[in-house]
C-alpha positions in Angstrom: 0.0 -0.1 0.1 1.1 3.6 -0.5 -0.1 5.5 2.6 0.0 9.3 3.3 0.5 10.1 7.1 -0.6 13.4 8.5 0.3 14.3 11.9 1.7 17.0 14.3 5.7 16.6 14.0 6.3 17.0 17.8 7.2 15.1 20.8 3.7 14.4 21.9 2.3 11.0 21.9 0.2 11.6 18.7 3.4 12.5 16.6 5.3 9.7 18.3 2.7 7.0 17.3 2.2 8.3 13.8 5.9 8.3 13.0 6.6 4.9 14.6 3.5 3.4 12.8 4.9 4.7 9.5 8.3 3.6 10.1 7.0 0.1 11.0 4.7 -0.2 8.0 7.8 0.9 5.7 9.7 -2.1 7.2 7.0 -4.3 6.1 7.2 -2.9 2.5 4.6 -0.3 2.4 5.3 3.1 0.9 5.0 5.8 3.5 4.6 9.6 2.9 4.7 11.8 5.8 2.9 15.2 5.0 3.3 18.0 7.6 4.9 21.4 8.4 8.2 20.1 9.9 10.1 16.7 9.7 8.5 14.6 12.6 10.7 14.3 15.7 11.5 10.7 15.4 12.2 10.8 11.6 15.7 11.5 12.0 17.5 9.8 9.1 17.0 7.9 5.9 14.5 5.1 5.8 13.8 2.9 2.9 10.1 3.3 1.7 9.7 6.5 3.6 9.1 10.0 2.1 8.7 13.4 3.6 6.7 16.3 2.1 6.8 19.6 3.9 3.7 22.0 3.7 4.5 25.5 2.8 1.7 27.9 4.1 2.6 30.8 2.1 2.8 33.1 5.2 4.2 36.2 3.4 0.8 37.5 2.2 -0.2 40.8 4.0 -3.9 39.8 4.2 -3.4 36.9 6.7 -2.7 37.6 10.3 -2.2 33.8 10.6 -0.9 31.6 7.8 -3.8 29.5 6.4 -2.2 26.2 7.2 -5.3 24.0 6.6 -5.7 25.3 3.0 -1.9 24.7 2.3 -2.1 21.2 3.7 -5.2 20.3 1.7 -3.5 21.4 -1.5 -0.4 19.6 -0.5 -2.5 16.2 0.1 -4.0 16.6 -3.4 -0.5 17.0 -4.8 1.1 14.0 -3.1 -1.8 11.7 -3.8 -1.9 12.5 -7.4 1.8 12.5 -8.1 2.6 9.4 -5.9 -0.6 7.5 -6.6 -1.4 7.1 -2.8 -4.1 4.5 -1.9 -5.0 5.9 1.5 -4.5 8.7 3.9 -3.9 8.2 7.6 -4.7 11.4 9.6 -3.9 11.9 13.3 -6.4 14.2 15.1 -9.7 15.1 14.0 -9.0 18.7 13.9 -7.7 20.1 11.8 -6.4 17.0 10.0 -9.6 15.0 9.4 -11.4 18.2 8.0 -8.6 18.9 5.9 -8.5 15.3 4.6 -12.3 15.7 3.8 -11.4 18.8 1.8 -8.7 17.1 -0.2 -10.9 13.9 -0.8 -13.5 16.3 -2.3 -11.1 18.0 -4.5 -9.7 14.6 -5.8 -13.3 13.3 -6.2 -13.9 16.3 -8.6 -10.9 15.1 -10.5 -12.3 11.6 -10.9 -10.6 9.7 -7.9 -11.8 8.7 -4.6 -9.2 8.5 -2.0 -10.3 7.4 1.4 -8.8 8.5 4.7 -8.6 7.1 8.2 -8.8 9.2 11.3 -7.0 8.3 14.5 -8.4 10.0 17.7 -5.7 10.6 20.2 -7.4 12.3 23.1 -7.0 16.1 23.3 -8.9 16.5 20.0 -11.8 15.0 21.9 -11.3 15.8 25.6 -9.9 19.3 25.5 -10.4 20.8 21.9 -13.6 18.9 21.4 -15.0 20.2 24.6 -14.9 23.8 23.1 -18.5 24.3 21.5 -16.6 26.4 18.6 -15.1 23.2 17.5 -17.7 20.5 18.1 -19.6 20.6 14.9 -16.3 20.4 12.9 -15.2 17.5 14.9 -18.3 15.7 14.6 -18.7 16.4 10.9 -15.0 15.3 10.3 -15.3 12.1 12.3 -18.5 11.0 10.5 -17.0 11.7 7.0 -14.0 9.6 7.8 -13.7 6.5 5.7 -12.5 4.9 9.0 -12.0 6.1 12.6 -9.6 4.4 15.3 -9.2 5.5 19.0 -6.1 4.7 20.9 -8.0 3.3 24.1 -11.5 2.0 24.9 -11.9 4.9 27.3 -11.4 7.4 24.3 -13.8 5.5 22.3 -16.5 5.8 25.0 -15.7 9.5 25.5 -16.1 10.3 21.7 -19.4 8.2 21.4 -20.6 9.9 24.7 -20.0 13.5 23.6 -20.5 13.6 19.9 -23.3 12.4 17.5 -21.1 9.8 15.8 -22.8 7.7 13.1 -20.0 5.2 12.5 -18.1 2.6 14.4 -14.7 3.4 16.1 -12.2 0.8 16.3 -9.9 0.6 19.1 -6.3 0.0 18.3 -4.0 0.7 21.2 -0.9 2.6 21.3 2.2 0.5 21.0 5.9 0.2 22.0 8.9 -0.7 20.1 10.9 -3.2 22.1 14.0 -2.8 19.9 14.2 0.7 21.3 12.6 0.6 24.7 14.2 -2.0 27.0 16.1 -2.0 30.2 19.7 -2.1 29.1 22.5 -2.1 31.7 23.2 1.6 32.5 24.7 1.2 35.9 27.5 3.6 35.2 24.9 6.2 34.2 22.9 5.5 37.3 25.8 6.0 39.5 26.4 9.6 37.9 22.8 10.5 38.7 22.6 8.8 42.3 26.2 8.1 43.3 25.1 7.1 46.8 22.5 4.5 45.8 19.6 6.9 45.9 16.1 5.9 44.5 15.5 7.5 41.1 12.0 8.6 40.2 11.1 10.0 36.7 8.5 11.9 34.8 8.2 12.7 31.2 5.7 15.1 29.6 5.2 18.3 27.8 4.7 20.2 31.0 1.1 21.4 30.1 -1.2 22.0 33.3 -3.1 18.8 32.4 0.1 16.9 33.4 0.1 18.2 36.9 4.0 18.3 37.2 3.7 20.3 40.3 1.9 17.1 41.8 5.1 15.2 40.8 7.1 17.5 42.9 4.9 17.3 46.0 5.0 13.5 45.6 8.8 13.5 45.4 9.0 15.9 48.5 7.2 13.3 50.5 9.4 10.4 49.3 12.7 12.7 49.7 11.6 13.2 53.3 11.6 9.4 53.8 14.4 8.0 51.7 17.3 9.3 49.8 16.1 10.0 46.1 16.4 11.8 43.1 14.0 13.0 40.6 14.4 13.3 36.8 12.0 15.7 34.8 12.1 15.3 31.1 10.4 17.6 28.7 9.5 21.3 28.4 6.4 23.4 28.4 4.4 26.2 29.8 4.6 24.7 33.4 8.4 24.4 33.6 9.1 27.8 35.2 6.6 27.3 37.8 7.9 23.9 38.7 11.3 25.1 39.0 10.3 27.7 41.3 8.4 25.2 43.4 11.4 23.0 43.5 13.4 25.8 44.9 10.9 26.7 47.6 10.7 23.3 48.7 14.5 23.0 49.0 15.0 20.3 46.4 17.0 21.7 43.8 20.1 19.5 44.5 18.0 16.5 43.9 15.8 17.5 41.1 17.0 17.6 37.5 15.1 19.4 34.8 16.5 17.7 31.7 14.3 19.3 28.9 13.5 17.5 25.8 15.5 14.3 25.3 15.8 12.1 22.3 17.1 9.1 24.0 14.4 8.8 26.7 14.9 5.1 26.8 18.5 5.7 28.4 16.9 7.7 31.2 14.2 5.3 31.8 16.6 2.5 32.1 18.1 4.0 35.3 14.7 4.7 37.0 13.0 2.9 39.8 9.4 4.4 39.6 7.6 6.6 36.9 5.1 9.2 38.1 2.1 10.2 35.9 -0.4 12.2 38.0 -2.2 13.6 35.0 -5.6 15.1 35.1 -6.4 13.6 31.7 -4.8 11.0 29.5 -6.4 9.1 26.6 -3.9 6.4 26.8 -0.6 7.2 28.6 2.2 6.4 26.1 4.9 7.7 28.4 3.8 5.2 31.1 4.0 2.4 28.5 7.5 3.3 27.6 8.5 3.2 31.2 6.9 -0.2 31.6 8.7 -1.5 28.7 11.9 -0.5 30.5 10.7 -2.4 33.6 9.8 0.8 35.6 6.7 0.5 37.5 4.1 3.3 37.4 2.3 5.3 40.0 -0.3 7.2 38.2 -3.9 8.8 38.5 -6.7 6.7 37.3 -8.2 8.8 34.4 -9.0 8.1 30.8 -7.0 5.2 29.4 -4.5 4.9 32.0 -6.0 1.8 33.9 -6.0 0.1 30.5 -2.3 0.2 30.7 -1.2 0.4 34.3 -2.9 -2.2 36.3 -3.5 -1.0 40.0 -1.5 -3.5 42.4 0.2 -5.3 39.6 2.4 -3.0 37.4 2.2 0.0 39.7 -0.7 1.8 41.5 -3.4 4.2 40.3 -5.2 7.0 42.5 -7.6 9.8 42.0 -6.3 13.0 40.6 -4.6 15.1 43.2 -4.1 12.4 45.8 -0.4 13.1 46.2 -0.2 11.6 49.7 -1.6 8.3 48.5 0.8 8.3 45.4 3.7 8.9 47.7 2.5 6.0 49.8 2.3 3.8 46.8 5.7 4.7 45.6 7.0 3.5 49.0 5.1 0.3 48.7 7.1 -0.4 45.5 10.4 0.7 47.1 9.7 -1.2 50.1 12.3 -3.9 49.3 14.3 -5.2 46.4 12.0 -8.2 46.1 9.0 -5.7 45.9 10.5 -3.6 43.2 11.7 -6.6 41.3 8.1 -8.1 41.3 6.6 -4.8 40.2 9.3 -4.6 37.3 8.5 -8.1 36.1 4.9 -7.5 35.8 5.2 -4.1 34.3 7.4 -5.8 31.4 4.9 -8.4 31.0 1.9 -5.9 30.7 3.9 -3.8 28.3 4.5 -6.9 26.0 0.8 -6.8 25.2 1.4 -3.6 23.4 4.3 -4.7 21.1 4.3 -2.8 17.9 4.8 -6.0 16.0 1.3 -7.0 17.3 -0.4 -3.7 16.4 0.8 -3.0 13.0 -1.0 -6.1 11.5 -4.2 -4.7 13.2 -3.7 -1.3 11.2 -2.8 -3.1 8.0 -6.1 -5.2 8.3 -8.0 -2.0 9.0 -6.7 -0.2 6.1 -7.5 -3.1 3.8 -11.1 -3.2 5.1 -11.4 0.6 4.4 -9.9 0.2 0.8 -12.2 -2.6 0.1 -15.2 -0.8 1.3 -14.2 2.4 -0.8 -13.9 0.3 -4.0 -17.7 -0.7 -3.9 -18.5 2.8 -2.9 -17.1 5.2 -5.5 -18.6 8.1 -4.1 -18.9 9.9 -0.6 -21.2 7.7 1.7 -24.2 9.3 3.4 -24.5 8.4 7.0 -27.7 8.8 9.0 -27.4 9.4 12.7 
């Protein structure tokens, strides 16, 4: 198959999944075309069967206060589909990408060709953007006009059906992990550099948005730090970072908290950690937690969204209500209670992560693409759906 992939080219979960999925499909012989405004973060070097097409929004026109990216993207999709004979588009996020794919499909149909598109919902397009009444009609329309729709967790599928008038089925295909990259290699020399006196190492990875509640991570760490020698690694960057740095100073923790910013080799840092903290107010899946579990790091998290589908309470770590920092700290101490306890949680975390191996998920996408293509061949025009 020749597949066009549209995503946000950032470090967020949707961009990571889209890129890793595209690379995995390319390894299986499919021709993959990434179409976006910047090279995706994990598309770092040459890959066989992989193409990248940059979208130029033409921002130098004085009429526009903001560059019309959606219009430029639609035109680029038409261009790539026609010149590379793509079979299918796979767009990540309902807005704006599904709406843009619909526009491109209409343009192509006017030229005598029907190119179906699959929309994958990742969470914030439903739980945050979608909660804004200004976007709801567009999101509803774009999802219903998609030829296929997938969600990265059962929780997200339910939220979508509960909050929008959706006329078509939504397939759950979970986020995944590449075990060739995420595994617990021996990094003892690295661990000694971070924790020279054998301190426990806690870790958090996010984009430092308010929904991630990184301040809760620091409050949890403060409780742990008062009970046992420990270090905290904070990976990522975003609007809450300055606030969190100030909080760490006020709590007297600056010597034991490292703000590491964005990191490409996150797996090397996970390989030295003892517990991963994820106290988010909202998570459609929790890809960062899954990456930690693949590196044999148990997770202490909130119990929102799709997280309980990944982190099994009492088995791979613990889950709690949002904001329950005292309980989360208590759960961390349970995991760190003894070497035997930590070893048991590590083993179960790895076993659970294995369920989400990329090698098991890619065939599900391939089968879904084929189903959409087969349906589009017997339906040469846009379907009319009745809610």
